[in-house]
KEKE-3310 file (N, C-alpha, C; in steps of 0.2 Angstrom, whole numbers, plus 5000, padded with zeros to 4 digits):
npx = (4903:4899:4909:4912:4903:4909:4905:4902:4914:4921:4913:4916:4930:4930:4924:4933:4944:4939:4937:4950:4956:4949:4952:4965:4963:4963:4959:4967:4978:4976:4963:4956:4957:4950:4937:4934:4934:4923:4913:4914:4910:4897:4892:4894:4885:4873:4873:4871:4884:4896:4901:4908:4923:4933:4931:4931:4944:4951:4948:4953:4967:4971:4968:4976:4988:4990:4988:4998:5009:5008:5010:5004:5004:5005:4993:4980:4973:4956:4945:4929:4915:4901:4885:4877:4868:4869:4879:4893:4906:4916:4925:4930:4937:4954:4956:4946:4938:4925:4917:4904:4896:4889:4897:4910:4906:4904:4916:4928:4941:4955:4963:4954:4946:4957:4960:4948:4949:4962:4958:4949:4958:4966:4959:4959:4973:4975:4968:4955:4942:4944:4948:4936:4928:4935:4933:4919:4917:4923:4915:4903:4905:4908:4897:4888:4892:4890:4876:4873:4878:4872:4857:4856:4852:4839:4828:4819:4822:4835:4842:4840:4848:4860:4862:4862:4873:4883:4883:4886:4899:4905:4903:4910:4923:4922:4923:4935:4942:4939:4947:4960:4960:4959:4972:4980:4976:4981:4995:4995:4991:5001:5013:5010:5010:5000:4991:4987:4977:4966:4958:4953:4946:4936:4929:4924:4915:4905:4900:4895:4885:4877:4870:4861:4855:4851:4846:4851:4864:4864:4868:4882:4886:4881:4890:4902:4906:4906:4911:4913:4925:4932:4936:4944:4954:4960:4965:4975:4983:4989:4995:5005:5016:5032:5033:5041:5039:5027:5027:5024:5015:5001:4986:4976:4970:4968:4964:4957:4945:4940:4938:4928:4918:4915:4909:4898:4890:4886:4872:4860:4861:4853:4842:4844:4834:4819:4817:4808:4791:4780)
npy = (5155:5140:5128:5111:5098:5086:5073:5073:5075:5064:5054:5059:5056:5043:5039:5044:5037:5024:5025:5027:5016:5006:5011:5006:4992:4981:4972:4957:4950:4936:4935:4943:4934:4924:4929:4933:4920:4914:4922:4920:4906:4907:4916:4907:4897:4903:4911:4910:4901:4900:4884:4878:4870:4873:4887:4893:4889:4897:4911:4910:4907:4919:4929:4925:4926:4940:4944:4937:4945:4955:4964:4956:4943:4930:4926:4914:4915:4916:4915:4918:4916:4924:4918:4928:4940:4953:4968:4967:4967:4961:4961:4951:4951:4945:4939:4934:4934:4940:4940:4946:4937:4945:4956:4951:4947:4959:4964:4969:4966:4957:4964:4972:4964:4960:4972:4974:4963:4967:4978:4974:4965:4975:4981:4971:4971:4983:4982:4986:4981:4976:4987:4994:4986:4988:5002:5002:4994:5003:5014:5009:5005:5017:5024:5016:5017:5031:5031:5024:5031:5043:5053:5054:5046:5043:5048:5045:5052:5056:5044:5040:5051:5047:5035:5039:5048:5039:5030:5039:5043:5030:5029:5039:5035:5023:5029:5035:5023:5017:5025:5023:5009:5009:5015:5005:4995:4999:4998:4984:4977:4981:4976:4962:4961:4966:4977:4993:5001:4995:4997:5011:5010:5000:5007:5018:5011:5007:5018:5024:5015:5016:5028:5024:5012:5012:5005:4992:4993:4996:4989:4988:5002:5006:5001:5005:5019:5029:5040:5052:5059:5050:5041:5049:5051:5038:5037:5047:5041:5031:5038:5043:5034:5029:5028:5018:5008:5003:4997:4983:4977:4966:4967:4959:4942:4927:4917:4923:4926:4914:4909:4918:4915:4902:4904:4912:4903:4895:4889:4901:4908:4901:4909:4912:4902:4908:4911:4899:4902:4903)
npz = (5242:5250:5259:5253:5261:5273:5271:5257:5252:5255:5248:5235:5235:5236:5224:5214:5218:5215:5201:5196:5200:5192:5179:5178:5176:5164:5149:5146:5134:5134:5139:5130:5118:5123:5125:5112:5106:5113:5108:5095:5094:5098:5087:5076:5078:5076:5065:5047:5039:5026:5020:5011:5007:4998:4995:5008:5012:5003:5007:5020:5018:5012:5021:5032:5027:5026:5039:5046:5044:5052:5068:5077:5072:5078:5083:5083:5069:5063:5049:5043:5031:5030:5025:5018:5009:5012:5014:5023:5036:5050:5065:5079:5095:5097:5085:5076:5062:5051:5036:5025:5012:5003:5002:4997:4985:4979:4976:4964:4961:4967:4976:4982:4990:4998:5004:5012:5021:5027:5034:5044:5050:5055:5065:5075:5077:5083:5094:5096:5099:5112:5119:5118:5126:5138:5140:5141:5152:5162:5161:5164:5177:5184:5182:5189:5202:5204:5203:5214:5225:5224:5220:5206:5196:5198:5191:5176:5164:5167:5167:5153:5147:5152:5146:5132:5132:5135:5124:5113:5116:5114:5101:5095:5098:5089:5077:5077:5078:5066:5057:5061:5058:5044:5041:5046:5037:5025:5027:5030:5019:5009:5015:5013:5000:4991:4981:4988:4983:4981:4993:4994:4982:4984:4994:4987:4978:4986:4992:4981:4978:4989:4986:4976:4981:4996:5007:5006:5010:5024:5035:5034:5034:5046:5055:5050:5048:5033:5022:5008:5011:5018:5009:5001:5011:5013:5000:5001:5011:5004:4994:5001:5002:4996:4979:4974:4983:4980:4968:4957:4965:4969:4960:4955:4952:4942:4950:4960:4954:4950:4963:4967:4958:4961:4974:4971:4965:4974:4985:4992:5009:5023:5033:5051:5062:5070:5087:5097:5102:5116)
capx = (4901:4901:4914:4909:4902:4914:4902:4902:4921:4922:4910:4920:4936:4929:4922:4939:4948:4937:4938:4957:4958:4946:4956:4971:4961:4962:4958:4973:4978:4973:4956:4954:4956:4945:4931:4933:4932:4917:4909:4914:4906:4890:4890:4895:4879:4867:4873:4873:4891:4898:4905:4912:4930:4937:4929:4933:4951:4954:4948:4957:4974:4972:4968:4981:4994:4990:4988:5004:5015:5007:5013:5000:5004:5005:4987:4977:4968:4951:4941:4923:4911:4894:4881:4871:4869:4870:4886:4896:4912:4917:4931:4930:4943:4958:4958:4941:4936:4919:4915:4898:4896:4887:4903:4914:4903:4904:4923:4929:4948:4958:4966:4948:4945:4962:4959:4943:4952:4967:4955:4947:4964:4969:4955:4962:4980:4975:4964:4949:4936:4946:4948:4929:4926:4938:4930:4913:4918:4925:4910:4897:4907:4908:4889:4884:4894:4887:4869:4873:4880:4868:4850:4856:4849:4832:4823:4819:4826:4842:4844:4840:4853:4866:4863:4863:4879:4888:4883:4889:4906:4908:4902:4916:4928:4922:4925:4943:4945:4939:4952:4966:4960:4961:4979:4983:4974:4985:5001:4995:4991:5007:5017:5008:5011:4994:4990:4982:4972:4959:4954:4948:4942:4930:4925:4920:4910:4900:4897:4891:4879:4872:4866:4855:4851:4854:4845:4856:4871:4863:4872:4889:4887:4880:4896:4908:4905:4910:4909:4918:4931:4936:4939:4950:4959:4964:4970:4981:4987:4992:5000:5011:5021:5036:5030:5045:5037:5021:5028:5024:5010:4996:4980:4971:4973:4963:4962:4952:4939:4938:4935:4922:4913:4912:4905:4892:4886:4883:4865:4859:4861:4846:4842:4843:4827:4817:4816:4801:4787:4776)
capy = (5148:5136:5123:5105:5094:5081:5067:5074:5075:5057:5051:5060:5053:5036:5039:5045:5031:5018:5025:5026:5009:5003:5012:5002:4986:4980:4965:4955:4947:4929:4936:4945:4929:4919:4933:4932:4913:4913:4926:4916:4900:4910:4918:4902:4893:4907:4914:4905:4902:4896:4879:4875:4870:4877:4894:4895:4889:4903:4917:4909:4908:4926:4933:4923:4929:4947:4944:4934:4950:4961:4963:4950:4937:4924:4924:4909:4919:4912:4918:4915:4919:4924:4917:4933:4945:4960:4970:4969:4963:4963:4957:4950:4951:4939:4937:4931:4939:4938:4944:4943:4935:4951:4961:4948:4947:4966:4966:4968:4964:4954:4969:4975:4960:4960:4978:4973:4959:4971:4983:4970:4963:4981:4982:4967:4973:4989:4980:4991:4978:4975:4994:4996:4983:4991:5008:5001:4992:5008:5018:5006:5004:5023:5026:5012:5020:5037:5030:5021:5036:5049:5052:5057:5041:5041:5050:5042:5057:5056:5037:5041:5055:5044:5030:5042:5050:5033:5028:5044:5042:5024:5030:5043:5030:5019:5033:5035:5016:5016:5029:5019:5003:5011:5016:4998:4991:5001:4995:4977:4974:4982:4971:4956:4961:4968:4984:4996:5005:4992:5000:5017:5008:4997:5012:5022:5008:5006:5025:5025:5010:5018:5033:5021:5007:5014:5000:4986:4994:4998:4985:4990:5009:5007:4999:5007:5026:5030:5046:5053:5061:5044:5039:5054:5050:5032:5038:5051:5037:5027:5042:5045:5029:5030:5025:5012:5003:5001:4994:4976:4974:4962:4970:4954:4936:4923:4912:4926:4926:4907:4908:4922:4912:4896:4907:4914:4897:4891:4891:4907:4906:4900:4914:4908:4901:4912:4907:4897:4906:4898)
capz = (5241:5256:5258:5253:5267:5274:5268:5250:5250:5256:5242:5229:5235:5234:5217:5211:5219:5211:5194:5194:5200:5186:5173:5178:5175:5157:5146:5144:5128:5134:5140:5123:5114:5126:5123:5105:5105:5115:5104:5088:5095:5098:5080:5072:5080:5075:5058:5041:5037:5020:5023:5005:5009:4993:4996:5015:5012:4999:5011:5026:5016:5010:5028:5036:5023:5028:5046:5048:5044:5057:5075:5081:5068:5082:5085:5079:5066:5060:5045:5041:5027:5032:5019:5018:5003:5015:5014:5030:5039:5057:5069:5086:5099:5097:5078:5073:5056:5047:5030:5022:5005:4999:5001:4993:4978:4976:4975:4957:4960:4973:4981:4986:4996:5003:5008:5017:5027:5030:5038:5050:5054:5058:5071:5080:5079:5087:5100:5096:5103:5119:5121:5119:5132:5144:5141:5143:5159:5166:5161:5168:5184:5186:5182:5194:5208:5205:5205:5221:5230:5223:5217:5200:5192:5200:5186:5169:5160:5169:5164:5146:5146:5153:5140:5126:5132:5134:5117:5109:5118:5111:5093:5093:5098:5084:5071:5077:5077:5058:5054:5063:5055:5037:5041:5047:5031:5019:5028:5030:5012:5006:5018:5010:4992:4988:4980:4993:4979:4982:4999:4992:4976:4987:4997:4982:4975:4991:4993:4975:4978:4994:4983:4973:4985:5003:5012:5005:5014:5030:5041:5034:5036:5053:5059:5046:5045:5027:5018:5003:5014:5020:5002:5000:5016:5011:4994:5003:5014:4999:4990:5005:5002:4991:4973:4973:4987:4977:4961:4957:4970:4965:4960:4953:4949:4940:4956:4964:4950:4951:4970:4967:4954:4965:4979:4968:4962:4980:4987:4997:5016:5026:5039:5057:5064:5075:5093:5098:5106:5120)
cpx = (4904:4905:4910:4909:4907:4911:4903:4910:4923:4920:4914:4927:4935:4928:4929:4944:4946:4938:4945:4959:4955:4950:4962:4969:4960:4961:4964:4973:4975:4965:4953:4952:4950:4938:4929:4931:4925:4911:4908:4909:4898:4887:4890:4888:4873:4867:4874:4880:4892:4902:4909:4919:4934:4937:4932:4941:4954:4954:4953:4965:4975:4972:4974:4988:4995:4991:4995:5010:5013:5010:5009:4999:5004:4998:4984:4971:4963:4947:4935:4919:4904:4889:4875:4873:4870:4878:4889:4902:4913:4923:4929:4937:4947:4959:4953:4937:4930:4918:4909:4899:4894:4893:4908:4912:4903:4911:4924:4936:4950:4960:4960:4946:4950:4962:4954:4946:4958:4964:4953:4952:4967:4965:4957:4969:4980:4971:4958:4943:4938:4946:4941:4926:4929:4935:4923:4913:4919:4919:4904:4899:4906:4901:4886:4886:4891:4880:4868:4873:4875:4861:4850:4852:4842:4827:4824:4823:4833:4845:4845:4846:4860:4868:4865:4871:4885:4888:4886:4897:4909:4908:4908:4922:4928:4924:4933:4946:4945:4945:4959:4966:4962:4969:4983:4982:4979:4992:5001:4995:4998:5012:5016:5009:5005:4994:4985:4977:4966:4955:4950:4944:4935:4926:4921:4914:4904:4897:4893:4884:4874:4868:4860:4851:4853:4852:4849:4862:4870:4867:4879:4890:4885:4886:4902:4906:4909:4907:4915:4925:4935:4939:4945:4956:4963:4968:4976:4986:4992:4997:5006:5017:5025:5034:5034:5042:5030:5021:5028:5019:5004:4990:4974:4974:4967:4960:4956:4945:4936:4935:4928:4916:4910:4908:4898:4887:4883:4876:4865:4859:4854:4847:4841:4836:4825:4816:4809:4797:4782:4769)
cpy = (5144:5130:5116:5101:5088:5075:5067:5073:5067:5053:5052:5057:5046:5035:5039:5039:5025:5019:5025:5019:5005:5004:5008:4995:4985:4973:4963:4951:4940:4930:4939:4939:4924:4923:4932:4925:4911:4916:4922:4910:4902:4912:4912:4897:4897:4910:4909:4906:4898:4890:4875:4875:4874:4885:4897:4894:4895:4909:4916:4910:4915:4930:4931:4926:4936:4947:4942:4939:4956:4959:4958:4944:4930:4922:4918:4912:4914:4917:4914:4919:4919:4923:4922:4938:4952:4961:4971:4965:4965:4958:4957:4950:4945:4936:4933:4935:4936:4943:4941:4942:4941:4956:4958:4948:4954:4968:4964:4965:4961:4959:4972:4971:4960:4966:4977:4969:4963:4976:4980:4968:4969:4982:4978:4969:4979:4988:4984:4987:4977:4982:4996:4992:4986:4998:5007:4999:4998:5013:5015:5006:5011:5025:5022:5015:5027:5036:5027:5026:5042:5048:5053:5052:5039:5043:5046:5046:5056:5049:5037:5045:5051:5039:5033:5045:5045:5031:5033:5044:5036:5025:5034:5039:5026:5023:5033:5028:5014:5019:5025:5012:5004:5012:5009:4994:4992:4997:4987:4974:4975:4977:4964:4956:4963:4975:4988:5000:5002:4994:5006:5015:5005:5002:5016:5018:5007:5013:5026:5021:5013:5024:5030:5016:5007:5008:4994:4987:4996:4995:4988:4998:5011:5006:5002:5014:5028:5036:5047:5056:5055:5041:5043:5053:5044:5033:5042:5046:5033:5031:5044:5040:5031:5026:5018:5006:5000:4997:4986:4973:4971:4966:4964:4948:4932:4918:4916:4926:4919:4906:4912:4918:4906:4899:4909:4909:4893:4894:4897:4904:4905:4904:4910:4908:4906:4908:4905:4901:4901:4902)
cpz = (5247:5254:5257:5260:5267:5270:5260:5248:5250:5250:5236:5229:5233:5227:5213:5211:5215:5204:5192:5195:5194:5180:5173:5176:5167:5155:5143:5138:5128:5135:5134:5119:5116:5124:5116:5103:5107:5111:5097:5089:5095:5091:5076:5072:5077:5067:5053:5039:5030:5022:5017:5007:5005:4995:5003:5015:5008:5004:5017:5024:5015:5017:5032:5033:5025:5035:5049:5048:5048:5064:5079:5076:5072:5084:5080:5075:5062:5055:5042:5036:5029:5026:5019:5012:5006:5015:5021:5031:5046:5060:5076:5089:5098:5090:5075:5068:5052:5042:5026:5014:5001:4997:4997:4986:4975:4974:4967:4956:4967:4978:4985:4991:5001:5007:5014:5023:5030:5035:5044:5054:5058:5065:5077:5082:5084:5093:5101:5100:5110:5122:5123:5125:5138:5145:5144:5151:5164:5167:5165:5176:5187:5187:5188:5201:5209:5206:5212:5226:5230:5221:5210:5195:5193:5195:5179:5164:5161:5166:5157:5144:5147:5148:5134:5126:5131:5127:5112:5110:5114:5103:5091:5093:5091:5077:5071:5075:5069:5055:5055:5059:5047:5037:5041:5040:5026:5021:5028:5023:5008:5008:5015:5003:4988:4987:4984:4989:4980:4988:4997:4986:4979:4990:4992:4979:4980:4992:4987:4975:4983:4991:4980:4977:4992:5008:5012:5009:5021:5036:5040:5036:5043:5057:5056:5044:5039:5023:5012:5005:5016:5014:5001:5005:5014:5005:4996:5007:5009:4995:4994:5005:4996:4985:4972:4977:4984:4970:4962:4962:4966:4966:4959:4951:4946:4945:4960:4961:4950:4958:4970:4963:4958:4971:4977:4966:4968:4982:4992:5004:5018:5033:5046:5059:5070:5081:5094:5103:5110:5121)
residu = (MET:SER:ALA:PRO:ARG:PRO:ARG:VAL:LEU:VAL:LEU:LEU:GLY:MET:LEU:LEU:GLY:PHE:LEU:LEU:GLY:ALA:ALA:GLY:CYS:GLY:VAL:SER:PRO:ASP:GLU:GLU:VAL:ALA:LEU:GLY:ARG:GLU:GLY:ALA:ALA:GLU:ILE:ASN:ALA:GLN:LEU:PRO:LEU:VAL:THR:ASP:PRO:VAL:VAL:VAL:ARG:TYR:VAL:THR:ALA:LEU:GLY:ARG:ASP:ILE:ALA:SER:ARG:THR:SER:ARG:GLY:ASP:LEU:GLU:TRP:GLN:PHE:GLN:ILE:VAL:ASN:SER:PRO:GLU:VAL:ASN:ALA:PHE:ALA:LEU:PRO:GLY:GLY:PHE:ILE:TYR:VAL:ASN:ARG:GLY:LEU:ILE:GLU:ARG:ALA:GLU:ARG:LEU:ASP:GLU:LEU:ALA:GLY:VAL:LEU:GLY:HIS:GLU:ILE:GLY:HIS:VAL:VAL:ARG:ARG:HIS:SER:ALA:GLU:GLN:LEU:GLU:ASN:GLN:GLN:ARG:ALA:ASN:ALA:GLY:LEU:ALA:LEU:VAL:CYS:THR:LEU:THR:SER:VAL:CYS:GLU:SER:GLY:ALA:ALA:ARG:VAL:ALA:ILE:ASN:VAL:GLY:GLY:ALA:ALA:LEU:PHE:ALA:ARG:HIS:SER:ARG:LEU:ASP:GLU:SER:GLN:ALA:ASP:SER:GLU:ALA:VAL:ALA:ASN:VAL:ILE:ARG:ALA:GLY:TYR:ASP:PRO:ASP:GLY:ILE:PRO:ALA:MET:PHE:GLU:ARG:LEU:VAL:ALA:GLU:ARG:ARG:GLY:ARG:PRO:THR:VAL:LEU:ASP:ALA:PHE:PHE:ALA:SER:HIS:PRO:LEU:GLU:GLU:SER:ARG:VAL:ALA:ARG:THR:ARG:ALA:LEU:VAL:ALA:ALA:TYR:ASP:PRO:ALA:HIS:LEU:GLU:GLY:LEU:VAL:GLN:ASP:THR:PRO:GLU:PHE:HIS:ALA:PHE:GLN:SER:ARG:LEU:SER:ALA:LEU:PRO:PRO:GLY:VAL:PRO:PRO:ALA:ALA:PRO:ALA:THR:ARG)
# end
């Protein structure tokens, strides 16, 4: 085998140095909050949100009660209800949590909603969104340099392969993130005094509903990979705790059902207007 040409060695050295430098650049906590705030402003302007003060106050109080006991309790946590019948919930960097009305209405007990919020809070505590941004920045920077220095990106097939490979990498990360957020959720709700059994109980209900009405849950399952094995894993996480630590934890309250009834009585959300065409 012939030795690499000097120019190739120089280019490889440049690429390695660039990637190592990029790997050292991360999203700071302040940048994370700023990104989340910017994203929240955009979402709040485009998605139909529940504005009933009593309903919003209940979710905010519950969410902040759970979040305040985590390692990132100092964030200015914000909680919003998306006025949509779809089942979904998501977290933006920096402590901006959204849960769809459709998911809240499927909860049968307070600890199930607490588990949903505890899970999304777990994503923020673990900085999953920030890490995804960092990974994407590094991947994009590396690919841009490779495309600049070589002809690898000139064919359409190569570009498709690169895009698919990058998407698969981030999808694997998101499955790991979901597992970590489940672990965080169990710890989060226990610290706040809620029964962690609500987490697998809600998962079981969603898995069962997917069998009968799969399209209703498309949005949730697209962003929250969920199978029977994940239900079993969350039950195992709960079972690993000393039973003494689980005694007296709150499963349900009349206040939760009053909140749920008030939410159900609100008019349905108005979908965002389609952009004007010229």
